[in-house]
C-alpha positions, -999 to +999 in steps of 0.1 A: +352+229-945+384+246-931+410+223-917+440+230-895+475+221-905+494+198-883+518+226-875+490+249-865+474+223-842+509+216-827+515+252-818+480+255-804+486+225-782+520+238-771+504+272-762+477+255-741+503+234-723+526+264-716+496+285-704+484+256-681+519+253-666+520+291-660+486+291-643+495+261-621+527+278-611+510+311-603+484+294-582+510+274-563+532+305-556+502+325-543+489+295-523+523+290-506+520+320-484+482+318-480+484+282-469+512+288-445+493+317-428+462+295-424+481+265-411+476+242-442+513+233-442+546+241-424+574+264-434+595+238-451+566+226-473+555+262-480+589+274-491+607+243-505+576+225-518+548+248-528+566+281-535+598+266-551+578+240-570+553+266-582+581+290-592+598+263-612+566+252-629+558+288-638+593+293-652+589+262-673+555+274-685+568+309-693+597+295-713+575+271-732+550+298-739+578+321-751+592+295-774+557+287-787+550+324-793+581+327-815+572+295-834+536+305-839+546+340-852+572+325-875+548+299-889+518+323-888+499+295-870+474+293-842+483+297-805+502+330-805+476+348-783+475+319-758+513+317-757+515+355-750+491+351-721+512+322-708+543+344-710+526+372-690+511+349-664+543+328-659+567+358-658+555+371-623+559+339-602+590+329-622+606+362-614+596+359-577+612+325-576+644+336-592+646+366-570+643+345-538+669+321-552+693+349-559+687+364-524+693+331-507+727+329-524+736+366-519+729+372-482+743+356-451+722+326-439+712+343-406+680+357-392+691+382-365+706+415-375+719+443-352+735+476-360+755+474-328+775+442-329+795+448-297+765+455-275+734+445-294+700+459-281+683+436-257+647+423-260+626+429-229+590+429-240+596+402-266+612+379-241+579+377-222+557+369-251+544+334-257+567+326-286+600+336-270+593+328-234+620+306-220+641+308-252+675+324-255+674+358-270+710+367-267+727+376-299+739+344-315+777+337-315+791+341-350+764+363-364+784+394-359+810+384-384+783+374-409+767+409-406+800+426-411+807+407-442+772+406-457+759+441-446+790+464-443+767+494-446+747+488-415+756+511-387+738+526-357+724+560-366+737+592-349+711+620-346+719+656-338+691+657-313+688+654-275+676+620-263+641+630-254+634+645-289+651+616-306+630+591-287+598+609-296+607+609-333+619+573-332+586+562-317+565+582-341+585+568-371+581+533-358+544+538-355+543+549-391+560+517-405+537+494-425+530+461-408+546+471-374+528+468-341+544+486-312+547+461-283+566+480-257+582+514-249+604+527-221+614+563-226+636+563-195+656+533-208+654+546-244+638+514-257+611+508-283+600+473-292+577+462-321+566+432-340+566+433-378+543+410-398+550+404-435+521+407-458+524+375-478+535+347-455+526+365-423+561+359-409+566+378-376+599+395-368+607+412-335+623+446-334+641+465-306+653+501-310+676+516-285+681+554-281+713+563-262+723+599-254+757+610-265+765+643-248+737+669-245+727+674-282+734+640-299+719+606-297+728+572-311+700+549-324+708+512-325+684+487-339+680+449-340+655+429-360+651+391-355+630+366-373+609+341-354+612+313-380+637+302-406+675+299-406+678+327-432+657+359-435+668+364-471+679+399-462+645+410-448+658+422-414+686+443-429+661+459-454+638+467-425+666+484-406+676+504-437+640+514-444+634+525-408+666+545-406+658+562-439+624+572-426+639+584-393+665+605-412+636+621-432+617+628-400+647+646-385+654+666-417+623+666-439 
């Protein structure tokens, strides 16, 4: 009867442990957003508890699986296949956790971004919805300096188009953005408002776009994007503005 060496059984046990940790971490990371969207837990628990904890566990499982894989190959013992699966499963949530950690340290801890910091676009439709009603939607004091330092590339967009044409293109581009719902338009005031919902956690961010004529054949497009929850948006609002402006530039000059 064939028997397993202690070393072979050891690497097999280690591979199973690493794989288990990787799977637990993956489930926790996936559940963090799902649970928040369905009201199972609040934002702090979702991010700092379930997501961060799951990411850390997945990272540990990935590292343990990687070490076990190398040991199993070197010893030609059992567990290499399980360890490889553990590395693959743990790598995704571990990478997501590390990315969020790096973003939190790299971007300003703010959640309201405007391309016009002297005269930020004003919310009108959003101010009347249930979430913001009665709350102060003025641009927060001190955020302007953080935007200048953290996002020096963000500027209002100048289009070589009359205001009416620019408004039509801006609205069509907004309607084409994934996850956006247009909540208000006013062509006379040159204002477009929308709410963006993120796919994973279901966070809702409110958007206002202001189209201002500059002479007869030029228009300035200013944009503001504000998160409803959280002290830091991890750069999401700035990315949204960049993506929208890129799409709008393409619409103007395809």
